[in-house]
C-alpha positions in Angstrom: 16.4 -8.6 32.2 13.8 -7.7 29.6 14.2 -8.5 26.0 12.7 -6.9 22.9 11.2 -7.9 19.6 10.3 -6.0 16.4 7.3 -6.7 14.4 7.8 -5.8 10.7 4.4 -5.2 9.1 4.4 -5.7 5.3 0.8 -4.4 4.7 0.8 -1.3 2.5 -1.1 1.3 4.5 0.1 -0.2 7.8 3.7 -0.8 6.8 5.9 -0.2 9.9 8.3 -1.8 12.3 7.0 -1.8 15.9 9.2 -2.4 18.9 7.7 -4.5 21.8 8.9 -5.9 25.1 9.0 -9.6 24.7 6.5 -10.1 27.4 3.9 -7.8 25.8 0.6 -9.5 25.1 0.8 -8.4 21.4 4.4 -9.8 21.1 4.1 -13.0 23.1 7.9 -13.5 22.9 8.0 -13.1 19.1 5.0 -15.4 18.5 2.4 -12.6 18.3 -1.4 -13.1 18.8 -1.8 -15.2 15.6 1.3 -17.5 15.5 -0.5 -19.7 12.9 -0.7 -16.8 10.4 2.8 -17.3 9.0 4.7 -14.4 7.3 1.9 -13.2 5.0 1.3 -9.8 6.8 4.7 -9.4 8.5 7.3 -11.1 10.6 9.0 -10.9 14.0 12.7 -10.1 14.5 14.5 -10.8 17.8 15.0 -11.3 20.6 17.2 -8.3 21.3 18.9 -7.8 24.6 18.7 -4.0 24.5 16.2 -1.4 23.3 19.0 0.1 21.2 19.6 -3.2 19.4 15.8 -3.5 18.7 15.7 0.1 17.5 18.6 -0.5 15.1 16.9 -3.6 13.7 13.6 -1.7 13.3 15.3 1.0 11.3 17.1 -1.5 9.2 13.8 -2.7 7.9 13.4 0.6 6.0 9.9 1.0 7.4 8.6 3.7 9.7 9.5 2.8 13.3 7.1 3.0 16.2 7.0 1.7 19.8 4.1 -0.3 21.1 1.5 1.9 22.8 0.5 -1.0 25.1 3.9 -2.0 26.6 5.8 1.3 26.0 9.3 -0.1 25.5 12.4 2.1 26.0 
């Protein structure tokens, strides 16, 4: 069973909430590729057991919602 995470990016021109499979190399089970970076640029939400739950959480951030182009979650 796959799980999902949402990365909420705070940065002005890149502000978005992106949905990933937990196993995606960019997500790394909610650790991302720079786990030492902290919450300065954004934060991870999850895990979520369904895509629908991740999608709902992404929309709740109030940011534009996108799906990772690398792992293509659905």
